[in-house]
N, C-alpha and C positions, 0 to 999 in steps of 0.2 A: 940656777935658772930652771932646771927640771922641777925642783921642789916648788918654785913659784907657779909653774904651769899647772901642777897638780892641785895646788891650793885654789887656783882660779876656777878649776872644774868641780870643786867641792860644792855639793848641793846645799843650799840654804834650807833650814827647817821651815815647815809650813807656818803661815800666819796663824796665831791662836784662834781667830774667828773662823778660818777655813777648817781647822782641825775640829772645832766644835760642830760646824755644819756637817762635816763628814761623819762624825760619831753619831749625831742626831739622826742623819739619814739611815745609817746602819741600824740604829736602834729601832726606828720606825719600821724598817724592812723586816726586822726580826719579829716585831709585834704583829705583822700582818698574818691573819689566819690562813691556813692552807686551803686550797680550793676544795669544796665539798664534793664527795662522790655522788653519783646518781642514787645509790642505795641509801646514803645518809639523807639526801633530800626527800626520798620517798618515805623514810621513817619519820622525818620531821612533819611531813604532810599528814601522815596517818595519826601521829600523836596529836597534832593540832586539830584535826577533824574530830577525834573522840573527845578532846578537851572541850571544844565548843558544844559538842553534842551533849555532854553532861552538864556543863556550867550553865549555858544559856537555856538548855532544855529544862533543867530543874527550876531555874528562875522563872520561866514562862508558865509553869503549871502551879504556881503557889495559889492561884485562885481556887483550885480544887481543894487544897488544904484549908483555905479560908472558909469555904462553904461548909466544910465539916466542923471546923473549930467554932464557928458561930451558930451552928445548928443546936436544937435542943438535945441531940445525942452526943454533944461534944464531950471529949475526955478532959478538956481544959476548964477548970473552974474559973468563973468570972469572965469567960470569953463569949458566952451566949449573947447574941445580938449586939456584940461590940465590934462591928465591922471596921470602924476607924482604927481601933487599937490593934486588932488582929492584922489588918492590912499593913500596919506599920512594921510588923515583923518581916513581911516580904519585901517591903520598901528598903529596910535597913540591909537585909541580906543581899538583895540584888544591887543596891547602891554601893555597898562595900566592894562589890566585884570590880568596880571601876576605880578603886583607890590604889592600884598598883604603882610600882616605881621601877627603877633600874636595879636589876640584880645581876651580879657577876656569875655566881655559881648556879647555873640554870637547873642542873640535875637535883641538887639538894633542895633548893627553894620549891621547885615544882613538886617533888615527892612529898615534902612537908605540907604543901598546900593540899594535895590529894588527901593526906591523912587527916589534917585538920578539918577539911570540908566533910569527909565521911564521919568524923567524930561528932561534928555538929548535928548531922542528921541522926546518928545513932543515939546521942543523948537526948535529942528532941523526942524520940520514941518513948522515953521514960518521963516526959514532962507531964505535970498535973496542974500547974499554975501558969498564968499568962507570962509572968516574968521569967519563967523557965524557958519559954520560947524565945524571948529576947536574948537570952544568954547563949542559946544553942542554935536554933534555926535562923537567928538573925546575925549575932556577932561572930560566933565560931564559924558558921557556914560561910558568912560573907568574907571574913579574913582569909579563910582557906581557899575559897574560889578565886579571890584576887591573886593569891600566890600561885595558884594553878594556871590562871588565865594569862596574866601579863608577860611572864618570861618567854613563853613559846610565841605569843603574838608579836613580841618585840624583836626577837632574833630571826624569825623566819624570813622577812624581806632581805636581810643581809646576805643570805645564802642563795639567793636567786637573782643573778645578774640578768638573766633572761627569763621571760614568762613569770615575772614577779606578780603580776595581776592574777594570772591563772592560779598561782600557788595560794595567794590570799583568798581567792574565790573558793578553792577547794576546802580550805580550813573553815571559812565563815559559813559554808554550806552546812556544816555540822550543826549550827544553831537552829536552822529551819528544820532539818531532819530530826534533831533532838526533840523539838517541841511536838512534832507530828507523832513521834513514836512514844515518848514518855507520857504524854497526856492520856491516851487510852490504856496504856500499861498501868499507870498509877490508879486510874479509876477501877480497873479490874482488880488490882491488889487491895484497894480499899473495900470493894464489895465482898471479896472472898476472905481476906485475912485481917481486915481492920487497919486503923491508922498506925498502930504500934509496929506491926510487922511490915507494913508498907514502907515506913521510914527506914527500918532496919535493912530491908532488901535493897532500897535505893542506896543506902550507905555502903553495902557490900558490893553492889553493882558498880559503884563509882570507882572502886579500887582498881579493877582491871583496865579502866579507861586510861590509866597511866601506862603507855606502851613502852616506857623506858627509854628516854634519851640517854643511852648508856655512855656516850662520850660527848663532851661539849667542846666546841671550838671557840667559846667566848672568852676573851681576855680583856684587860683594861684598854688595850688599843682599839678593840672592837666597840667597847662601851662608849669611847670618845667619838665614834663616828657620827656624822650628822644624821645618817639614816636611822641609827638606833635612837638617838635623842628625839628625832621627829616622831617615831612610832610610839614611844612611851610618853611623850609630852603633848605635842600638839594634837595628835589624833585622839587622845583621851579627854580633851577638853569638852567636846560636844556631849559625851556621855556623862561627865561630871555636872554639866549645866542642866541636863535634861531631868 
């Protein structure tokens, strides 16, 4: 009788579906990124501000380059009075900025984007033909700026449960400030040093703009979040259609 009593108290194993739900819940809990510190949030805002400062700022001043490339004093053969062909360089470069996608390793992709973007500007300073500009100031610069722009823009809202609008406003303010600052600086560089060194200085100036997101909290669990998908997908559609 005592043995039968103990057998009746013996616990039955969990149902397989309940076990799978429990393991899934634990797995999702482990995938959740830790809550960011105020210092990390400030670093993210600073990095984002300087990112839009450089990317959107340089995009917005291509008209100054176009005026020089199409002038009789142009250093690009075959570009004189070819406004449509030269403007296509800026269109491709700025258009590729909005071609970003979902990236998991934000640090590596962002750093690579800064290097490629600066390399495009640097090589453009050695251009002598119009097709050189298409390869450098259009394609290389555009791909690099996209890799620089989208990762930070996509992950920032996820790290701000409160004041998310303020955070995005601070980052996007860099685009307006960049246009206001880079335009007169570029004109001054062109007047004093010429287009070759103006492009080289912009390329070097762009490198410190990467403030170094030294640690990233992005994982595949974060990539699957609806907020992340919304930022890199739906919000990029108006830019791609414009």
